[in-house]
C-alpha positions in Angstrom: -13.7 -5.7 -13.3 -11.1 -5.7 -10.8 -7.5 -5.6 -11.4 -4.5 -5.9 -9.3 -1.5 -5.6 -11.0 2.6 -5.9 -9.2 5.7 -4.5 -11.3 9.0 -4.1 -9.6 11.7 -1.4 -10.7 15.1 -1.6 -9.7 14.1 -4.5 -6.8 13.4 -8.2 -7.2 8.9 -8.1 -7.2 7.9 -9.6 -3.3 6.1 -13.4 -3.2 2.6 -12.9 -2.6 0.2 -15.6 -3.1 -1.8 -13.4 -5.8 -5.1 -14.7 -5.2 -5.3 -13.9 -1.2 -3.7 -10.6 -1.5 -6.7 -10.2 -4.3 -9.0 -10.9 -2.3 -8.4 -9.6 0.5 -7.8 -5.8 -1.1 -11.4 -6.4 -2.4 -12.4 -6.8 1.3 -11.1 -4.4 2.9 -12.6 -2.0 0.0 -16.0 -3.8 0.5 -15.9 -2.8 4.1 -15.6 0.6 3.0 -18.3 0.7 1.2 -16.4 0.3 -2.5 -15.3 -1.1 -5.0 -12.1 -2.4 -6.9 -11.2 -1.3 -10.0 -7.5 -0.8 -11.3 -4.8 -0.9 -8.7 -1.0 -1.0 -9.6 1.3 -1.2 -7.3 4.9 -0.3 -8.5 7.5 -2.0 -6.3 10.9 -0.2 -5.7 13.9 0.7 -4.0 14.8 4.0 -2.4 16.1 5.6 -5.0 13.5 5.2 -7.4 10.3 6.3 -5.1 12.6 9.4 -4.3 12.5 10.3 -8.2 8.7 9.9 -8.1 8.6 11.9 -5.2 10.4 15.1 -6.0 9.4 14.3 -9.7 5.5 14.5 -8.7 5.6 16.1 -5.6 8.3 18.4 -5.4 9.5 16.1 -2.1 12.5 15.9 -1.6 12.9 12.9 1.2 12.3 8.6 1.1 9.3 7.7 2.2 7.8 4.4 1.9 4.6 4.8 -0.2 3.2 7.0 -2.8 0.0 6.6 -3.8 -1.6 8.4 -7.1 -5.5 8.3 -6.6 -7.6 7.6 -10.1 -11.1 7.2 -8.3 -14.2 7.8 -8.9 -17.7 7.6 -7.2 -17.1 4.4 -5.4 -14.6 2.3 -7.5 -11.1 2.4 -6.2 -8.4 3.0 -8.6 -4.7 4.3 -8.7 -1.0 3.2 -8.5 0.8 2.8 -5.1 4.8 2.9 -5.7 6.8 1.4 -2.4 10.0 1.3 -1.9 10.9 -1.9 -0.3 14.4 -0.8 1.7 12.0 2.3 3.3 9.6 -0.7 4.0 12.8 -2.9 5.6 14.1 -0.4 7.4 10.8 0.8 8.9 9.8 -2.6 10.2 13.3 -2.9 12.2 13.1 0.8 13.2 9.7 -0.4 14.9 10.1 -4.0 15.3 8.0 -5.6 13.0 7.5 -8.6 11.4 8.7 -7.5 7.1 6.0 -9.6 5.5 3.6 -7.9 8.1 4.8 -4.5 7.3 4.8 -5.2 3.9 1.2 -5.7 3.9 0.5 -2.7 6.3 2.0 -0.4 3.5 0.0 -2.4 0.8 -3.3 -1.5 2.4 -2.3 1.8 3.7 -2.2 3.0 -0.1 -5.3 0.7 -0.7 -7.2 3.0 2.6 -5.7 6.6 1.1 -8.0 5.3 -1.8 -11.2 4.6 0.4 -10.2 8.3 1.7 -8.6 7.8 4.9 -6.0 10.4 5.7 -3.0 10.3 8.1 -1.6 13.9 7.5 -3.6 16.5 9.2 -4.1 16.7 13.5 -5.6 13.5 15.0 -5.8 11.6 11.2 -2.6 9.2 11.7 -4.6 7.5 14.6 -7.1 7.4 12.1 -5.4 5.8 9.7 -3.1 3.5 11.8 -6.4 1.8 13.4 -7.5 1.0 9.8 -4.5 -1.2 9.0 -4.6 -2.7 12.1 -8.4 -3.8 10.9 -7.2 -4.3 7.6 -4.8 -6.6 8.7 -6.9 -8.6 11.0 -8.9 -9.5 7.8 -5.3 -10.3 6.1 -5.4 -14.7 5.5 -2.3 -15.9 6.8 -0.2 -16.7 3.5 -0.4 -13.9 1.7 2.8 -12.7 1.4 5.4 -15.8 0.3 8.8 -16.3 1.6 
């Protein structure tokens, strides 16, 4: 049974239509021949994600998302920590709408859980094409004002 949990640490939880969000995530996961298990999103600020990055990955820098993969065979499961501060600054930097950038990061973590990487040569472009395809599948008004 799929379960998608939303939590907030040191920030206000973003407003989502949780049914639309869950359906969209399931559709994206199914498009990658997998099923949704348990997914937990922890929305936070830069200071919180920096501590997570240092503690678990020994990285001393800010990032928009850290994905912890607990998937097995075809069931996608994991925890995703998302810094809303970095999402906001990236939206401004790239000239994107904040809600679109937030949804891009939300689905980015899911795509990692589906086995798509973005660190090796040419992988960033592959990830971006999967993000674009996933965003095209997103119903309107998933992210609410």
